[in-house]
C-alpha positions in Angstrom: 45.6 243.5 58.5 47.3 246.5 60.0 46.4 247.9 63.1 47.0 251.8 64.8 49.5 251.4 67.5 46.8 251.4 70.2 46.0 247.7 69.3 48.4 245.5 70.7 48.3 241.5 69.7 49.6 238.6 72.0 49.8 235.3 71.8 49.2 233.9 75.5 49.1 230.6 74.7 47.4 228.8 77.7 48.4 231.2 80.7 45.7 230.0 83.5 45.2 232.6 86.0 48.5 234.4 84.7 46.3 236.3 82.0 44.9 238.2 84.6 48.2 240.5 84.6 47.6 241.0 80.8 44.2 242.8 81.7 45.5 245.5 84.1 46.6 247.7 80.9 43.9 247.8 78.7 40.3 249.4 78.3 39.3 246.6 76.0 40.3 242.8 75.3 39.4 240.7 72.7 40.1 236.9 73.1 40.7 234.3 71.0 40.1 230.7 71.3 38.8 227.1 70.9 35.4 226.8 72.9 33.4 224.1 74.0 29.9 225.1 73.2 26.8 223.5 71.3 27.0 223.7 67.6 29.0 222.3 65.0 32.6 222.2 64.8 34.1 225.5 63.3 31.0 227.1 64.3 32.2 230.8 65.7 30.6 231.9 69.2 30.8 235.5 70.6 30.9 236.0 74.7 31.1 239.4 76.2 32.3 240.1 79.9 28.8 240.1 81.3 28.3 236.4 80.0 31.5 235.0 80.9 31.5 236.3 84.5 28.1 234.3 85.0 29.6 231.0 83.9 29.9 228.6 86.9 33.9 228.0 87.3 34.6 225.0 85.6 36.8 222.3 86.7 40.2 222.5 84.8 40.7 219.1 83.6 43.4 220.0 80.9 46.3 221.8 80.0 44.6 223.9 77.3 42.1 224.9 80.0 42.9 228.7 80.3 41.3 229.7 83.4 39.6 232.6 81.9 36.3 233.1 84.2 38.6 232.7 87.0 40.8 235.2 85.9 38.0 237.6 84.8 36.9 237.5 88.2 39.7 238.3 90.1 40.4 241.0 87.5 37.1 242.4 88.3 37.5 242.4 92.2 40.8 243.8 91.8 39.3 246.7 90.0 41.6 245.9 86.9 39.3 244.4 84.4 38.8 245.9 81.4 35.2 247.6 80.8 35.3 245.6 77.5 36.1 242.2 77.0 34.9 239.7 74.0 35.8 236.0 73.6 35.6 234.9 69.8 35.4 231.2 70.4 35.5 228.5 67.7 33.9 225.2 68.7 36.7 222.4 67.7 36.4 219.3 65.8 38.7 217.5 68.2 40.7 218.2 71.2 43.5 215.9 71.5 46.9 216.9 72.7 49.0 218.7 70.1 49.4 221.6 68.0 47.7 220.9 64.7 44.7 222.8 63.5 41.9 220.8 61.8 40.6 221.9 58.3 37.5 222.5 60.3 39.1 224.9 62.6 41.0 226.5 59.5 37.9 227.3 57.9 36.5 228.9 60.8 39.7 231.6 60.8 38.0 233.9 58.2 34.3 234.1 60.3 36.2 234.8 63.6 38.6 237.5 61.7 35.6 239.4 60.7 34.1 239.1 64.4 37.3 240.5 65.5 37.4 243.3 63.1 33.6 244.2 63.8 34.5 244.3 67.4 37.5 246.5 66.8 35.3 249.1 64.6 32.8 249.0 67.3 35.6 250.2 69.6 36.6 252.9 67.1 39.6 251.1 65.7 39.6 250.8 61.8 42.0 248.1 61.0 43.3 248.5 57.2 44.8 245.7 54.7 48.4 245.6 54.1 49.4 246.4 50.7 51.6 243.3 50.8 50.4 240.4 53.1 53.0 239.0 55.1 54.1 235.3 55.6 52.2 233.9 58.4 54.6 233.2 61.6 52.9 229.7 62.5 55.2 228.9 65.2 53.8 225.2 65.7 54.8 224.4 62.1 58.3 225.7 62.2 61.6 222.9 62.7 63.1 223.6 66.1 66.7 223.7 66.2 68.9 223.1 69.0 72.1 224.6 67.3 73.0 226.8 70.5 72.2 229.6 72.2 71.8 232.0 69.4 68.9 229.9 68.3 66.9 230.0 71.8 63.7 231.6 71.6 63.7 232.0 68.0 60.5 230.5 67.4 58.5 232.0 70.5 56.1 234.5 69.3 57.4 238.1 70.1 60.9 237.1 70.4 63.0 239.7 69.1 66.7 238.2 69.8 
């Protein structure tokens, strides 16, 4: 997909409350993550801001818990929350430590992408298919090298060194 310059893509990892600083610069935010919800593994769930801020603040029990509810509430209180927030969540098959993606989660990518492009269109942004697909940059599948400082950050999303 190709997006106009008004669309910015970030891989935020698991940012905790640090995600709040990303909200301030945008009118709309679409987040994509695994979610704990009723349903079958691989099901895609959509949650709008008004639904997310009503969720009781959960106890964080793993490093994968992104503190999204707390970050949204903090951004709302500070007046720096985007007017539009959508969480596109995929129910995971399992939540073990590690970076691999199960086949079930992989199969949910297309429905999640459809939800994202539908939301962009609702917001007035028209994504376009590229003429030639790019090779995906799947950083967790790359072999990390420790050959020297020039290699530092090579596999970090957004690194331009």
